[in-house]
N, C-alpha and C positions, 0 to 999 in steps of 0.2 A: 532259465528262471524268469519270473516277471519282475523286471527292474523299474522302479520309479526313481527318476533323477530330479533333484530339486537344487536350485541355486539359492544362496543366501548372502547377504551383505555382511553378516556378522562373522566373528572369529570362531574357530573350532570350539573353544571352551565356552562359548556363549550359546551354542545350539544344543537343546536337550535331546541327546541320543545316548544309548547305552555304550556305544563304542566311538572313540575319537581316534582318527588316523592322522599321523604326522609323518612327513618324509625325513629321511636321513640321507643327506647328499654330501659325499666326500667326508663322511664320518661326523657331520655336523647337523644340527637342527636349523630349520628356518626360523623366522620370527614367530610363526605360529607355534612351532615346537618349543621354542624357548619360553613362550608365554604359558603354554600348558605345563611345561616342566616346573616353572617357577610357582605356579599355582599349587602344585602338588609336591612342594618341598624337595625338588630335584629327584623325584622318584624315577623319572624316565632316564635321566643321565646316569644315575647311580646304577640302575639295572643294566643299562647299556654297557657301562664300564665293567661291571662284575661278570657279565656273560660274554665279554669281548665281541659285542655286536658291531660289525664294521659297516653294515648297510650296503652290502653287495646288491646289485639290481635284483629285485624280487624277493630278497631275504626279509623275513618278518619276525617281529618279537612282540608277543602279547603280554601286557603288564597290567595287573590289577591295581586300581587306584583307590579302592576303599570308599568311594563316595556313597553317600546315602541316596536312596531313590529320590529323584527330583532335584538333587543338588549338583548334578553334573554327570559326566560319563563315568561308568563303573570300571571301564577298561580303556587303555590306550593301546593302539597298535602302531609300532614303529615299522615303517615301510622303506626298504632300501631302494635308493635311486642310483646307486653306483658311484663311480668316481666323477669328479667334476670335469675332467677332460673327456671330450667326445660326446657329451650329452646333447640331445636334440629334442625337437618336438615329438619325434617318433618314440623317444624314451618315455615321454609323458603319456602318449597314446597307449603304449604297451603296458605302462604302469596302471593305467585305468582298467585294462582288461584283467591283469593279474590281481588287482585289488578286489574287484567284485567277486572273483572266483575264491579268493582267500577268505573274504568276509562270509561268503556262503558256506565255505568249508567249516568255518568256526561256529556256524550256527546262528549268527546274529541276523535279525530281521530289519534292523535299522542302524545306520551309522552315519557319522559325519567325517568328511575328509578335508584336509586343507587342499587347495588347488596347487598342486605340485609345480614348482619352478616358475610361478607367475612373476616373481621379481626379475627373473632372467629373461623370459620370453614375452612378457606382457600379459596382463590379465585376460584379454580377449583370446589371444592365441593359446595360452595354457588351458583356459577354461574349455575351449573348443576341443583341443586334443584329448584332454582328460575325460570329458564327457563322451566323446566319440568312442574312445577306447573302452570305457566302462560299458557302454551300451552294446558294443560289438562283442566284448568279452563275456557278457551275460547271456549271449545267445545259446539256445539249445534246440536240438531237433529230436523230439520224442513223440511225434504225432501218432505213431503206430505202436508205441509201447503199451502193453496191457499188464505187464508185471514190473516189479521193481519198487524201490522205496517211494512212497507217495510224496515225500518231502522233496525228492529230486524232480518229480514231474510237475509239482505245483508250487515250487518255491517262490516266495515273494521277498523282495528286499527294497527298502527305501534308503537311498543314499543322498545325503546332503553334501553339496560342494561349498565350502566356506569361502566367503569373499570372492565369489566367482562372477563372471559376466553372464547375466541372465540371457541376453539375446544370443550370445555365443553358444550357451548350453541348448537353447531352443533350436538353433541352426544345426547343431551337432545331432540332436534328436531326430530331425528330419532326415538327415543324411544316413545316420545309422539305421533308421527304420527302413530306408530304401535298400540298403545293403542287405539287411536281414530278410527283406521281402525277396530279393534275388536269391539268397541262400535257400529259402523255403522252396522256391521253384526248382532249383537244381537238386535238392534233396528228395523231392517227390519221386516215388517209384514210377517207372515208365508205363506200367499198366494203368496208372491214375492220370499222369500228365501226358496224355496223347496230344497230337497237334490241335485237335478240336478243343480240348480242355485248356490248353495254353491260350488259345484264342479267346475262349470264354472268359478266362481270368483277366486277360488284357482288356477285354471289352468292359468287364465289371469295374476294373480300376479306372478306366477312362470315364465312365459314367459317374463314378464316385467323385472324381477330381475335376471334372469339367473339360476333359480333353476330347478332341475330335477323334472318332474311331471309324474305321472301315475294315471289314473282314471279308476276304474272298474265299469261296469254297473251291473245290477241285475243278468245277466246270468253268468258273470265272478265270481261274489260273490258266487253264488250257486255252480259253478264248482270247486271253490277253497275249498269248504267244510265248509264255514262259516255259519253253520246251526243256531247258536244262533243269530247272527246278522240278517240273512235273516228272521228268524222266527218273529222277531219284525217288520220288514219292510213289510212283505207280505200282510198286511191288507190295505195298502194305494194305492190309484190310482197314487200317485207320487212315482216312483221307487227309491230304494236306490242307493247310490254311495259310493264307497270306495276310499278315497282320499289319495294319497301318494306323499309327497314332500321330496326332499333330497337336502341338502346343503353339498358341499364338499370343504374343504379348498384347497388352491393351493399346500401346502406342505402335506406330509403324516400326516394323522390325529393322534393326541395323543390318542383319544378314540372316540367311536361311542355312541351317546346318542339318544334315541328315545323319542319323545313326542307324547302322545296319548291324543286326546280330544274328549269328548262326543259330538256327533253331531245330537241330536234329534231336528230337525228343528221345530217340534211341537209334543207335547205329550198330548193326551187326557186321557191317562191312559189305553187305550184299554178297554177290557170288565171289568176290575177292574176300572171302570170309575171314574175320578176325579170329585168332585163337580164343578159346573160351575164357582164359584168364584176362585177356585184353578187353573183353566185353563187360567185365564186372563194373567198371566205372562209366560205361557208355550212356548212362542216364544223364551224365553231366555234359553231353555233347551239345546241349542247348544253353550252356553257360553264357555264351555271347548274347543270346536273346534275353536271358535273365538279367544280365547287366544293363542292357538297353531299356528293358521294361522297368527295372528298378530305378534307373536314372530318370526316366520320364515321371515316375511317381514323385520324386523329389523336385524335379523341375516345375511340375504343376503347382507346387507349394511355394517354391522360391521365386518364381515369376521373373526370370531374366528377360532382358530386352531383345533377345534373339528369338527367331522362330525355329522350333525344333521339330523335326519329323523323324519318326522311328519306323523301321521296316524289319519285319521278321518273316522269313520263308520257313514255315514250320512243317516238318515232315518226319517220317520214319524211313530208315534205309533197311529194307527187309528182303527176304528171299521168297519167291513164289513163281508161279508160271507167268506172271505179268511183270516181274522185276526186270529192270534193265540189265544188260549184259556187257561183258567185255567185248569190244569192237563195235558196239552200237555207235551211231552218230546222232547227236542231239542238236537241234536248232535252238539257240538261245534267243531271248527277247531282243538282244542287240542285232540279231540277224547272223551273227557268227556261228559257224558250225563247230562242234566239238566231238572228237573221237574219244571214246571211253577206253582207256587202257587199264584202268583199275576202278572197280565200283566202290572201293573204300576211299577214294578221293572224291567223295560225294559233296562235302561241304562247299567246296569252291564252285560246284555247279549250281547249287541253290543260291549262293551268294552272288554269282555272276548276274543272275536275273534280278536279284534284289538291288544290286548296285546300279545296274542299267536303269531300273525303274526310278531309283532315287535321283539319278542324273537327269532323266527326262522330266521329272517333276520340278526341276529348277533349283536344286540345292547349290549353294555357293561352295560348299566343301562337304566332304563325306568322311566320317570315321566309322570303321567297321571292326567288330570284335568277334573272334572265333577261336574255338579250340580246334585249330586247323591241322597242325603237323606235329608228329612225334619228333621230327628233325629239330624243331625249335626247342623242345625239351632237352634233347641231346646237347644242343649248343649252349643253352642258358640255364639249364636246370629247372627245378620246380618252383622257384621263388620269383622268377623274372620273366616278363612278357617281352616278346620281340616286337619292335616297332619298325614298320616299313612305310616309307612315304614317297610319293611321286612328286611332292612339292616340299622343298626344304623348309619354307616358312611355316607351313601348316604342320609339318612334322615337329618342328621346334615348339610350336604352340601346344601340341598335345603332350610332348615330353615334359615341358615345364609344368603343365597342369598335373601330370602324374607325380612329379616331384613334390609339388605343393600338397598334393593329396596324401602322400606317403605310400604310394604304390610304385613298385619297381618295374621300370621298362628300360629297354636298351635298344638303341637304333642299330639296325642291320641294313646292309646295302641292297639296293635294287639294281643288281648287276645286269645291264642290258645284254651282255654277251651270252648270258644263260638262257635268253629267249630262244636261242637256236634249238635247245633241247625240247621245246614245246611245239616245234613245227611238226605237222602231220602230213603224210603223203595222201591221206584220204579226205581230211577236213581242214578247216582253218587252223585249228589248234588241237593238241592232245591235252587231256586233263591231268596228266603227270609227265614227268621228264624221263619215264622209262625205268629200266632196271637199275640205273645208277643210284647209289645211296647218298651221293654228295649233293649239297645245296638244295635239299628238299624244301626248306622253309622259304628260301629265296625264290625258287621257281613257282611256288604256290602264290607268293605275293605278286610276282610278275604276271601270272595268269589273271589274278583279280584286277590288276591295273589295266588290262586290255579292255575292260568293260566300262570305262569312264575316261573322259578328258578333264574332269574336274579334279581339284586337289583331293587326294585320297590318302588317308592313313589307315593301314591295316595293322591291328594289334593281334598277334598270335598269342592267345592266353592259355594254350594247352597245358603249360606247366602250372601256373598259379591258380587256375580256376577251381581246382578240386584237390583236396588233400586227404590221404587215408589215415592221418594221425593229427592230433591236436596241434595248433600253431599259435603264434604269439597273440592273435586277436580272436581266437575262437576254437571251436571243436573240429573234429574230423568232418569231412563232407564238403559241400559247396562253400566257397570263401566269399562269394560276391565280388570277386576281383573285377575291377573296371568301373564299377558304379561311382566310386569316389572321384576317379579321374574324369569321368564324363561330367559329373556335377561341377567339379572345379573348372573344367573347360568351358562349360556353357553357363554356369551360374555366376562365375566370377566372384566378386566381393560378397555377393549375397550368401555364398556358401562357406565363407571362412571368417 
């Protein structure tokens, strides 16, 4: 839907809208709810009692108020926030998403809601979480739909947040727009979003927002010595692109941070071919790149005091007479040689050259995001990303940013003993640890860490980057996971 979010300093019952929303928390109204209830002769509390409305999270009750047009809201919506114990800002964020979906379902085009739990968490924090949740929950992907209810395709909703922090709502809008931009990229079909198209969109965004941009074609990639990256890309009729974006603050930067995102716009697995059912979601194998580009979109607007550089090695992993094979040896940008044991372990090859390049360009620290291993999904499920760090302090910094952003990550070990499994009798390294099914996410992280001496955090987002069913903050498809963490990490107080 097309959602317009507005903040106001007034109370719920002072804003002219046909629907007024108040929260029920622990079976009780807030000050806003009590005020609205009193104005309408206890109509809300009486109906709540008669219908035994408890206010479980996401539970709603629509109550007609009988107001004449122009004299106040015609309806009140009671929105359950659950029990008082265990409530958090994530409760508020998810409430925002649920709320806009419910308002749209009821058919209202305009509504006003109290800013849930602002007395508990503070006006700024609650305003931010509620606005972010609402804007994420209102996302829809129907670009290629030609049939279906027109109301669902072009739905418009204006939502007022009563007594909200205007600056916090504006910040939330910047972040949510960046997440939804990343979702759009992931949801594009692979025949549309080729490496060249991804590069074109990154370039257009950079020009729009004043970022520095440089795009390398296949000849520049080869000439630079990115043999691992090009080895993966050489089998496709759609040539690779190396995308470089840079944000520089007005004042001298306190430090330089590089973001690297895996950019496989489609992954067949190459000659180590994936089963057909496993290829269905492989348009999402560029979700790391989408997260990095989405974050750059917000960073350009939030203007943090750090210099931020984004790198994406965009390619397709296909099968043809020119595709790379099992047992090939590739020479990476670092000079290290890599024996290919599995052409479906392609992401780490493209990332190896991108990480080396980021290191050589002088980054103080690197954070990399990739849908890298099914092993990480086995370990942590579909809701949690694995966090691997070669530097404990940098790892904690990224983990704490994820916690503040409301994205779930979990630290996993960089067990040095497992490096033995990556030794090759033919080259410097193997691109997988062989036939063993154990420790796959760890050995992938260890492989990446061989290509930089700088502090590196690898986020394996294979689980949470894409979902085949609706989730708490949006519909099925790309989730935009990682964007909020990166913005929190790099934008600091500007993004919260």
